[in-house]
Structures are given as structure tokens and as C-alpha cells.
Backbone as CSV, one residue per row, in Angstrom:
resi,resn,N_x,N_y,N_z,CA_x,CA_y,CA_z,C_x,C_y,C_z
1,MET,257.778,-72.376,-6.857,256.623,-71.315,-7.256,256.523,-70.310,-6.083
2,GLY,257.461,-70.419,-5.196,257.565,-69.438,-4.230,256.455,-69.288,-3.000
3,GLY,255.415,-70.349,-3.463,254.625,-70.607,-2.080,254.914,-71.148,-0.775
4,GLU,254.280,-71.195,-0.024,254.621,-71.640,1.393,254.504,-73.614,1.266
5,GLY,253.356,-73.920,0.560,252.863,-75.324,0.600,253.837,-76.448,-1.063
6,ALA,253.631,-77.473,-1.039,253.996,-78.121,-1.836,253.488,-77.724,-3.203
7,LYS,253.885,-77.532,-4.329,252.946,-77.130,-5.502,252.268,-78.332,-5.941
8,GLN,251.876,-79.436,-5.688,250.904,-80.338,-6.238,249.841,-80.237,-5.541
9,PHE,249.818,-79.368,-4.303,248.516,-79.015,-3.659,247.829,-77.915,-4.076
10,LEU,248.390,-77.155,-5.029,247.963,-75.965,-5.386,246.446,-76.369,-6.260
11,GLU,245.657,-75.149,-6.324,244.781,-75.989,-7.004,244.314,-75.631,-8.554
12,LEU,244.202,-76.272,-9.219,243.723,-75.883,-10.568,242.355,-75.963,-10.900
13,ALA,241.629,-74.911,-11.402,240.015,-74.982,-11.596,239.611,-75.354,-10.602
14,GLY,239.975,-75.391,-9.301,239.712,-75.502,-7.716,239.490,-77.026,-7.723
15,ILE,240.644,-77.530,-7.813,240.951,-79.034,-7.674,242.577,-79.211,-7.037
16,PRO,242.751,-79.427,-6.105,244.473,-79.891,-6.484,244.583,-80.515,-7.736
17,ILE,246.187,-79.708,-8.061,247.128,-80.205,-9.248,246.933,-81.943,-8.967
18,ILE,247.313,-82.275,-7.804,248.088,-83.977,-7.881,246.737,-84.668,-8.154
19,ILE,245.445,-83.955,-7.787,244.483,-85.080,-7.868,243.688,-85.073,-9.403
20,HIS,243.946,-83.802,-10.025,243.941,-84.132,-11.490,244.877,-85.181,-12.187
21,ALA,245.790,-85.479,-11.509,246.810,-86.603,-12.065,246.435,-87.668,-11.740
22,ILE,245.985,-87.958,-10.283,245.538,-89.266,-10.171,244.379,-89.569,-10.871
23,ARG,243.299,-88.736,-10.921,241.822,-89.060,-11.880,242.438,-89.442,-13.088
24,ALA,243.187,-88.905,-13.817,243.244,-89.457,-15.186,243.638,-91.616,-15.068
25,PHE,244.692,-91.639,-13.983,245.062,-92.990,-13.922,243.662,-93.776,-13.138
26,ASP,242.703,-93.083,-12.244,241.939,-93.805,-11.389,240.853,-94.111,-12.751
27,GLU,240.948,-93.314,-13.905,239.780,-94.150,-15.023,240.468,-94.454,-16.088
28,CYS,241.648,-94.926,-16.011,242.517,-95.596,-17.231,242.166,-96.983,-16.805
29,GLU,241.384,-97.875,-17.730,241.223,-99.439,-17.160,242.684,-100.036,-17.030
30,SER,243.451,-99.708,-18.021,244.644,-100.484,-17.543,245.721,-100.528,-16.156
31,ILE,245.173,-99.619,-15.562,245.830,-99.291,-14.041,244.762,-99.755,-12.581
32,HIS,245.136,-100.472,-11.901,244.339,-101.322,-11.534,244.792,-100.753,-9.793
33,GLU,245.934,-100.051,-9.480,246.327,-99.768,-8.050,247.004,-98.533,-8.445
34,ILE,246.804,-97.858,-7.657,247.711,-96.091,-7.173,248.386,-96.304,-6.168
35,VAL,249.350,-95.963,-6.018,250.566,-95.301,-4.894,251.019,-94.389,-4.706
36,VAL,250.623,-93.618,-3.931,251.219,-91.838,-3.930,252.292,-91.829,-2.894
37,VAL,253.446,-90.997,-3.630,254.576,-90.788,-2.890,254.890,-89.639,-2.652
38,LEU,254.735,-89.127,-1.462,254.856,-87.743,-0.904,255.466,-87.737,0.518
39,PRO,255.944,-86.212,0.410,256.851,-85.746,1.701,255.820,-86.332,3.147
40,ALA,256.482,-86.978,3.859,255.735,-87.648,5.200,254.922,-86.353,5.621
41,SER,255.290,-85.171,5.745,254.482,-83.980,6.158,253.467,-83.644,5.791
42,GLU,253.238,-84.383,4.191,252.104,-83.740,3.539,251.050,-84.722,3.571
43,SER,251.571,-86.173,3.938,250.449,-87.317,3.725,249.093,-86.660,4.272
44,ALA,248.751,-86.026,5.713,247.524,-86.134,6.116,246.955,-84.602,4.978
45,ASN,247.719,-83.634,4.531,247.002,-83.135,3.763,246.472,-83.585,2.494
46,PHE,247.176,-84.535,1.978,246.572,-85.069,0.732,245.595,-86.076,0.859
47,LEU,245.667,-86.870,2.201,244.534,-87.663,2.605,243.175,-86.970,2.687
48,ALA,243.245,-85.943,3.541,241.918,-85.398,3.303,241.651,-85.027,1.848
49,SER,242.314,-84.391,0.941,241.929,-83.689,-0.331,241.428,-85.160,-1.052
50,ALA,242.142,-85.999,-0.738,241.517,-87.093,-1.629,240.411,-88.085,-1.266
51,ALA,239.877,-87.811,0.100,238.634,-88.498,0.451,237.303,-87.950,-0.326
52,ARG,237.660,-86.226,-0.536,236.602,-85.686,-1.276,236.430,-86.278,-2.549
53,PHE,237.657,-86.843,-3.462,237.007,-87.315,-4.704,236.835,-88.556,-5.044
54,GLY,236.790,-89.463,-4.434,235.974,-91.083,-4.651,236.902,-91.524,-5.235
55,LEU,238.474,-91.353,-5.175,239.451,-92.431,-5.991,239.585,-93.259,-5.557
56,ARG,239.205,-94.558,-6.574,238.830,-95.832,-6.585,239.896,-96.757,-6.270
57,LYS,240.863,-96.630,-6.934,242.136,-97.078,-7.234,243.484,-96.455,-6.068
58,LEU,243.340,-95.668,-5.272,243.937,-95.386,-4.315,244.536,-96.402,-2.860
59,SER,245.587,-97.012,-2.906,245.626,-98.073,-2.210,246.604,-97.797,-0.817
60,ARG,247.462,-96.778,-1.124,248.192,-96.473,-0.116,249.255,-95.346,-0.411
61,VAL,249.464,-94.343,0.767,250.443,-93.180,0.422,251.780,-93.888,1.333
62,VAL,253.229,-93.478,0.731,254.157,-93.857,1.294,254.977,-92.263,1.201
63,PRO,255.886,-92.344,2.392,256.664,-91.473,2.536,257.676,-91.509,1.569
64,GLY,258.260,-90.021,1.096,259.181,-89.964,-0.087,260.777,-90.111,0.698
65,GLY,261.773,-89.669,-0.367,263.009,-89.758,0.097,263.499,-88.579,-0.396
66,ALA,264.880,-88.316,-0.176,265.400,-87.222,-0.513,265.338,-86.797,-1.972
67,THR,265.390,-87.724,-2.998,265.634,-87.666,-4.141,264.829,-87.996,-5.139
68,ARG,264.342,-87.632,-6.537,263.448,-88.788,-6.825,263.421,-90.485,-6.871
69,SER,264.791,-90.488,-7.177,264.971,-91.964,-7.335,264.643,-92.421,-5.910
70,GLU,265.119,-92.199,-4.808,264.360,-92.443,-3.540,263.196,-92.965,-3.323
71,SER,262.324,-91.698,-3.822,261.099,-91.619,-3.842,260.506,-92.903,-4.156
72,VAL,261.208,-93.149,-5.975,260.251,-93.846,-6.516,260.578,-95.373,-5.952
73,TRP,262.058,-95.482,-5.473,262.151,-96.844,-4.864,261.854,-97.212,-3.726
74,ARG,261.038,-96.155,-2.744,260.324,-96.454,-1.761,258.783,-97.165,-2.041
75,GLY,258.471,-96.258,-3.207,257.349,-96.467,-4.019,257.278,-98.469,-4.178
76,LEU,258.154,-98.485,-5.026,258.529,-99.834,-5.408,258.429,-100.918,-4.483
77,GLN,258.767,-100.760,-3.518,259.209,-101.648,-2.242,257.715,-101.514,-1.776
78,SER,256.833,-100.868,-1.567,255.716,-101.195,-0.969,254.510,-101.944,-2.017
79,LEU,254.898,-102.214,-3.107,254.388,-102.707,-4.011,254.527,-104.543,-3.634
80,ARG,253.187,-105.194,-3.896,253.058,-106.761,-3.831,253.821,-107.221,-4.856
81,SER,255.164,-108.201,-4.947,255.582,-108.351,-6.614,254.707,-109.471,-7.324
82,ALA,253.839,-110.090,-6.432,253.482,-111.482,-6.699,252.055,-110.873,-7.883
83,THR,251.736,-109.425,-7.512,250.343,-109.107,-8.203,250.697,-108.261,-9.419
84,VAL,251.844,-108.145,-9.665,252.433,-106.542,-10.378,252.943,-106.950,-11.428
85,GLU,252.383,-106.375,-12.630,253.063,-106.798,-13.986,253.830,-105.485,-14.169
86,VAL,253.070,-104.450,-14.910,254.218,-103.093,-14.971,253.376,-102.049,-14.146
87,VAL,254.756,-101.007,-13.970,254.464,-99.927,-12.763,254.915,-98.948,-14.087
88,ALA,253.864,-97.557,-13.684,253.745,-96.654,-14.277,254.254,-95.319,-13.513
89,VAL,255.271,-94.945,-13.511,256.012,-93.807,-12.780,255.818,-92.625,-13.321
90,HIS,254.595,-91.308,-12.593,254.209,-90.213,-13.137,254.605,-89.256,-11.859
91,ASP,254.964,-87.992,-12.520,254.907,-86.780,-11.790,253.397,-86.480,-11.259
92,GLY,253.316,-85.918,-10.013,252.103,-85.278,-9.749,252.194,-84.035,-10.034
93,VAL,252.799,-83.589,-10.479,252.296,-82.064,-11.294,252.488,-82.004,-12.504
94,ARG,252.057,-83.216,-12.916,251.537,-83.406,-14.754,250.203,-83.924,-14.435
95,PRO,248.734,-82.669,-14.220,247.936,-82.851,-14.323,247.025,-82.936,-15.477
96,LEU,247.832,-82.956,-16.542,246.950,-82.958,-17.571,247.244,-84.197,-18.510
97,VAL,247.712,-85.065,-17.932,247.802,-86.240,-19.000,246.692,-87.232,-18.697
98,SER,246.359,-87.893,-19.940,245.037,-88.675,-20.344,245.411,-90.065,-20.496
99,ALA,244.004,-90.686,-20.075,243.950,-92.020,-19.605,244.445,-92.539,-20.843
100,ASP,244.121,-92.022,-22.133,244.783,-92.571,-23.432,246.496,-92.701,-23.441
101,GLU,246.964,-91.784,-22.913,248.267,-91.921,-23.084,248.830,-93.294,-22.219
102,ILE,248.025,-92.666,-20.945,248.780,-93.871,-19.816,248.394,-95.250,-20.394
103,ALA,247.279,-95.590,-20.821,247.242,-96.820,-21.606,248.084,-97.602,-22.595
104,ARG,248.305,-96.413,-23.796,249.331,-96.713,-24.975,250.848,-96.827,-23.875
105,THR,250.725,-95.907,-22.928,252.325,-96.340,-22.393,252.482,-97.560,-21.692
106,VAL,251.546,-98.055,-21.006,251.438,-99.293,-20.682,251.524,-100.388,-21.243
107,SER,250.692,-100.925,-22.605,250.926,-101.540,-23.393,251.651,-101.522,-23.991
108,ALA,252.850,-100.538,-24.319,254.241,-100.526,-25.121,255.033,-101.415,-24.084
109,ALA,255.092,-101.194,-22.767,255.588,-101.685,-21.568,255.492,-103.119,-21.708
110,GLN,254.157,-103.317,-21.851,253.861,-104.884,-21.576,254.489,-105.710,-22.664
111,GLN,254.543,-104.788,-24.075,255.004,-105.751,-25.256,256.826,-105.657,-25.476
112,ASN,257.297,-104.513,-24.993,258.598,-104.199,-24.862,259.535,-103.885,-23.538
113,ASP,259.108,-104.445,-22.387,259.525,-104.038,-21.293,259.706,-102.815,-20.546
114,ALA,259.817,-101.409,-21.413,260.431,-100.312,-21.032,259.819,-99.205,-22.289
115,ALA,258.903,-98.014,-21.444,258.258,-97.371,-22.288,258.062,-95.962,-21.478
116,VAL,258.720,-95.130,-22.818,258.123,-93.497,-22.066,257.670,-92.849,-22.352
117,LEU,256.629,-92.216,-22.382,255.425,-90.953,-23.197,256.644,-89.582,-23.529
118,VAL,256.559,-89.542,-24.644,257.352,-88.545,-25.124,256.308,-87.371,-25.694
119,ALA,257.092,-85.966,-26.493,256.186,-85.219,-27.352,257.585,-84.577,-27.891
120,PRO,257.026,-84.140,-29.258,258.211,-83.250,-29.764,258.566,-82.301,-29.582
121,VAL,259.646,-81.772,-29.891,260.490,-80.518,-29.290,260.102,-79.872,-30.390
122,THR,259.536,-78.394,-30.224,259.434,-77.047,-31.372,260.453,-76.347,-31.430
123,ASP,261.358,-75.875,-30.243,262.036,-74.974,-30.585,263.180,-75.763,-31.545
124,THR,264.407,-74.786,-31.862,265.765,-75.194,-32.419,266.331,-75.281,-31.288
125,ILE,267.143,-76.163,-31.064,267.754,-76.385,-29.728,269.562,-76.452,-30.353
126,LYS,270.220,-75.388,-29.416,271.551,-75.306,-29.714,272.447,-76.023,-28.737
127,GLU,273.372,-76.317,-28.994,274.659,-77.046,-28.025,275.803,-75.766,-27.955
128,ILE,275.924,-75.628,-26.662,276.467,-74.848,-26.533,277.727,-74.970,-24.930
129,LYS,279.110,-74.207,-25.835,280.133,-74.767,-25.002,280.887,-73.288,-24.785
130,ASP,281.460,-72.636,-23.642,281.749,-71.578,-23.246,281.155,-70.251,-23.938
131,ASP,279.956,-70.204,-23.587,279.018,-69.029,-24.304,278.843,-69.212,-25.821
132,ARG,279.489,-70.196,-26.408,279.415,-70.092,-27.916,278.372,-71.336,-28.347
133,ILE,277.776,-71.118,-29.505,276.968,-71.802,-30.150,277.854,-73.036,-30.574
134,VAL,277.883,-74.379,-30.636,278.854,-74.887,-31.246,278.096,-76.226,-32.235
135,SER,276.821,-76.086,-32.058,276.016,-77.089,-32.809,274.625,-76.830,-32.913
136,THR,273.852,-77.260,-33.812,272.347,-76.955,-33.934,272.256,-78.924,-34.057
137,LEU,271.275,-79.127,-33.432,270.980,-80.348,-33.256,269.719,-80.745,-33.877
138,GLU,269.191,-82.049,-34.433,268.431,-82.244,-35.366,266.945,-82.673,-34.909
139,ARG,266.322,-81.568,-34.962,265.025,-81.286,-34.193,264.203,-82.628,-34.441
140,SER,264.121,-83.255,-35.874,263.374,-84.128,-36.062,263.226,-85.284,-35.270
141,ARG,264.498,-85.489,-34.502,264.870,-86.753,-33.583,264.862,-86.735,-32.262
142,LEU,264.454,-85.132,-31.719,264.681,-84.892,-30.541,263.017,-85.110,-30.326
143,ARG,262.823,-85.483,-28.671,261.920,-85.576,-28.160,261.951,-85.241,-26.522
144,ARG,261.199,-84.440,-26.085,260.862,-84.222,-24.529,260.283,-85.595,-23.471
145,ALA,260.879,-85.815,-22.782,260.609,-87.250,-22.036,259.370,-86.664,-21.125
146,LEU,258.029,-87.048,-21.155,257.061,-86.784,-20.247,256.811,-87.885,-19.128
147,THR,255.809,-87.979,-18.712,255.379,-89.412,-17.686,253.658,-89.420,-18.067
148,PRO,253.530,-90.736,-17.619,254.053,-91.911,-17.094,255.271,-92.434,-18.325
149,GLN,256.145,-92.708,-17.492,257.076,-94.017,-17.708,257.091,-95.452,-17.219
150,CYS,256.634,-96.486,-18.412,256.247,-97.608,-17.667,257.489,-98.386,-17.844
151,PHE,257.632,-99.521,-17.075,258.529,-100.447,-16.933,257.813,-101.670,-16.294
152,ARG,258.219,-103.358,-16.964,257.926,-104.110,-16.281,258.173,-104.030,-14.700
153,TYR,257.887,-104.676,-13.868,258.443,-104.061,-12.272,259.191,-104.605,-12.000
154,SER,259.525,-106.505,-12.371,260.899,-106.968,-12.002,261.978,-106.260,-12.779
155,LEU,261.759,-105.533,-14.155,263.017,-104.877,-14.657,263.441,-103.656,-13.782
156,LEU,262.492,-103.028,-13.605,262.361,-101.361,-12.654,263.033,-101.921,-11.022
157,SER,262.461,-102.977,-10.599,263.130,-103.482,-9.107,264.677,-103.734,-9.439
158,ARG,265.175,-104.408,-10.484,266.551,-104.701,-10.379,267.110,-103.573,-10.843
159,ALA,266.876,-102.647,-11.801,267.616,-101.659,-12.127,267.664,-100.414,-10.621
160,TYR,267.005,-100.488,-10.161,266.925,-99.735,-8.534,268.017,-100.251,-7.758
161,ALA,267.377,-101.287,-7.747,268.178,-102.324,-6.808,270.137,-102.121,-6.983
162,GLN,269.986,-101.716,-7.981,271.569,-101.743,-8.498,272.369,-100.002,-8.794
163,ALA,270.888,-99.233,-8.451,271.572,-97.929,-8.298,271.857,-96.953,-7.371
164,ASP,272.419,-95.939,-7.649,272.647,-95.233,-6.651,271.364,-94.310,-6.459
165,ILE,270.433,-94.204,-5.380,269.290,-93.573,-5.509,269.434,-92.195,-4.679
166,SER,271.048,-92.004,-4.431,271.088,-90.474,-3.858,271.845,-89.462,-5.000
167,ASP,271.847,-90.243,-6.424,272.087,-89.795,-7.348,271.422,-88.877,-8.354
168,GLN,271.886,-87.313,-7.885,270.820,-86.326,-8.590,270.643,-86.188,-10.235
169,SER,271.777,-87.095,-10.819,271.657,-86.707,-11.771,270.443,-87.922,-12.697
170,LEU,269.874,-89.069,-11.910,268.906,-89.530,-12.578,267.724,-89.124,-12.547
171,THR,267.605,-88.249,-13.204,266.274,-87.236,-13.258,265.110,-88.082,-13.602
172,ASP,265.372,-89.257,-14.471,263.962,-89.763,-14.561,264.350,-91.363,-14.897
173,GLU,263.431,-92.203,-15.090,263.606,-93.931,-15.110,264.183,-94.292,-16.295
174,SER,264.216,-93.468,-17.492,264.793,-93.835,-18.780,266.202,-94.031,-18.627
175,VAL,266.471,-92.879,-17.699,268.117,-92.607,-17.646,268.742,-93.844,-16.975
176,LEU,268.200,-94.243,-16.142,268.818,-95.372,-15.348,268.864,-96.830,-16.569
177,MET,267.445,-96.725,-17.225,267.268,-97.899,-18.163,268.441,-97.781,-19.388
178,GLU,268.725,-96.403,-19.462,269.539,-96.367,-20.914,270.949,-96.722,-20.042
179,ARG,271.429,-96.278,-18.981,272.473,-96.533,-18.403,272.854,-98.168,-18.470
180,LEU,271.875,-98.764,-17.974,272.015,-100.091,-18.022,272.117,-100.878,-19.695
181,GLY,271.927,-100.387,-20.401,271.668,-100.800,-21.620,270.280,-101.250,-22.130
182,ILE,269.255,-100.750,-21.727,268.147,-101.651,-21.526,267.292,-100.698,-23.220
183,SER,266.796,-101.089,-23.757,266.115,-100.406,-24.772,264.703,-99.766,-24.250
184,VAL,264.703,-98.556,-24.420,263.189,-98.144,-24.049,262.369,-97.760,-25.735
185,THR,261.096,-97.852,-25.075,260.306,-97.747,-26.499,259.681,-96.313,-26.374
186,ALA,259.602,-95.360,-26.909,259.071,-94.129,-27.585,257.803,-93.980,-27.474
187,VAL,257.142,-93.577,-26.721,255.353,-93.071,-27.313,254.894,-92.005,-27.028
188,GLU,254.149,-91.254,-28.536,254.490,-90.555,-28.836,253.202,-89.438,-27.822
189,GLY,253.075,-88.439,-27.037,251.978,-88.299,-26.066,251.826,-86.706,-26.817
190,SER,250.921,-85.769,-25.919,250.443,-84.578,-26.219,251.306,-83.690,-25.809
191,PRO,251.662,-82.506,-26.238,252.351,-81.367,-25.886,251.593,-80.949,-24.403
192,ARG,250.048,-80.909,-24.483,249.418,-80.922,-23.336,249.966,-81.455,-22.020
193,ASN,250.599,-82.455,-21.941,251.146,-82.869,-20.809,251.978,-82.120,-20.029
194,ILE,251.943,-80.999,-19.459,252.788,-80.091,-19.319,253.379,-80.646,-17.478
195,LYS,254.353,-79.634,-17.534,254.858,-80.408,-15.655,254.388,-78.934,-15.036
196,ILE,253.722,-78.623,-13.973,253.689,-77.395,-13.362,254.657,-77.194,-12.467
197,THR,255.772,-75.852,-13.075,257.020,-75.587,-12.323,256.673,-74.267,-11.866
198,THR,256.326,-73.871,-12.716,256.499,-72.082,-12.360,254.543,-71.333,-12.542
199,PRO,254.408,-70.128,-11.759,253.235,-69.516,-11.884,252.544,-69.520,-13.258
200,GLU,253.567,-69.265,-14.128,252.607,-69.294,-15.681,252.108,-70.584,-16.242
201,ASP,253.173,-71.610,-15.278,252.506,-73.039,-16.145,251.142,-72.928,-15.656
202,LEU,250.570,-72.825,-14.064,249.224,-72.610,-13.858,248.236,-71.798,-14.340
203,ILE,249.026,-70.758,-15.285,247.812,-69.960,-16.415,247.858,-70.742,-17.485
204,VAL,248.801,-71.857,-17.871,248.498,-72.212,-19.354,247.822,-73.568,-19.070
205,ALA,248.406,-74.308,-17.918,246.874,-75.490,-17.513,245.620,-74.723,-17.303
206,GLU,245.353,-74.076,-16.907,243.730,-73.524,-16.660,243.212,-73.320,-18.267
207,ALA,244.077,-72.684,-19.110,243.547,-72.397,-20.226,243.180,-73.586,-21.091
208,LEU,244.155,-74.743,-20.996,244.038,-75.712,-21.823,242.896,-76.654,-21.233
209,LEU,242.577,-76.381,-19.899,241.314,-77.448,-19.270,240.328,-76.490,-20.074
210,ARG,240.071,-75.121,-19.776,238.924,-74.469,-20.481,238.403,-74.843,-22.131
211,CYS,239.618,-74.889,-22.430,239.479,-75.349,-24.013,239.236,-76.889,-23.817
212,SER,239.230,-77.871,-23.140,239.021,-79.422,-23.479,237.680,-79.421,-22.728
213,SER,237.095,-78.546,-21.943,235.440,-78.798,-21.146,234.693,-78.500,-22.304
């Protein structure tokens, strides 16, 4: 984003992006505990923000790792295995996720062990080789992977215990499951559930929030 601080602390409608994301989980009846994984240097900043918003289910803040996989693994290790059934992994820069999307993905994981929230692809997708288009992919069969991605705790822990958490190609938990031959259920989500990556995304998110208020 070109700024000095972490983008999850940028404000959206006067509230940090990460707080918007956590609020949806705090309001979802399927979620009983929230663990936030952050760079260690950002923990104090986050706790100061969180204290103002009365998040009931926030249980702890865990220092993250060098990769997404290492951060998720550290979060998993902080959980009490005896009390966890399903883990929902969410990007802190997806502030527009809904409690309904979370609940439906958790429910699918309870039934099928692994589930990922997805959204339709609206553009025509081309496969490129040496700057040439070699094929057009069938759009009706394609989906964008969103979060949360939900898995039985025992399954996700076992998968991460076997994974190379320094592998940068593990861009989400579904990739890890696919490599292990585990079937992942797709749960249809909303295109509104965008990831804040660029300054333009902030403008779009502000507009979507105004439309829903």
C-alpha cells in the first residue's frame, strides 16, 4: 500500500480493517474463540485498538512467522486441542466477510472435514505461455478462493506438521490439503468479501460499506 504501517491497521469508515474482520467472527454464533496472529512489533498497536471495540471472543495475540504458513502454524499451536473442533483461518485484510459466510463454511467443515469459501470468476481467464495465449479456461468451473477456510483441527494440525512452512507456494490452506489428496468442499460466498491489497481496494470497500449501511 506504500504506507509505513501494516495495512490491516488502516482505517475503513473510521475503524481499523482488522477490527472489521474480527467483528464478523465475534458476532458469528459458530465461533467461540478468536486468536489473532500478528507481527510481534504490531501486538501493542492491535491490543490498544481492540480494547476500544469490546471484542468478546478475542482470547490471545500470537506473534506470526516469516510466511503465511508459519503464522497459521503458530496460531494452531496456541490452541487447546481438547476444546477445538473446527479452525477457521481468515485474512485480517478481508473486512467485509459476513457472519453468515463464516457460519456456512464452519458447518461445511463440520460435515466434510475441510471447506473453503469461494466466489465466482467474472472475467474470461486465459492461459499464457511465452507471452502467447494458449487456451481459454472454462469460467463456469473456476472460483476465486476467499477466506475463511475451515478445517477440523486435527486434520489441519496433521497437515501442517508434515508441511514445509517456509514454502512460499503454500498461499492458502486449501493448497496444503490438495497436495495431501484431501477433498475440500467449496462454499459459495459473496464477491463483496474482497482482500484489501491496493489503495483502490480501500475505496471499493468504503463504497460497499456505505451501500450496506
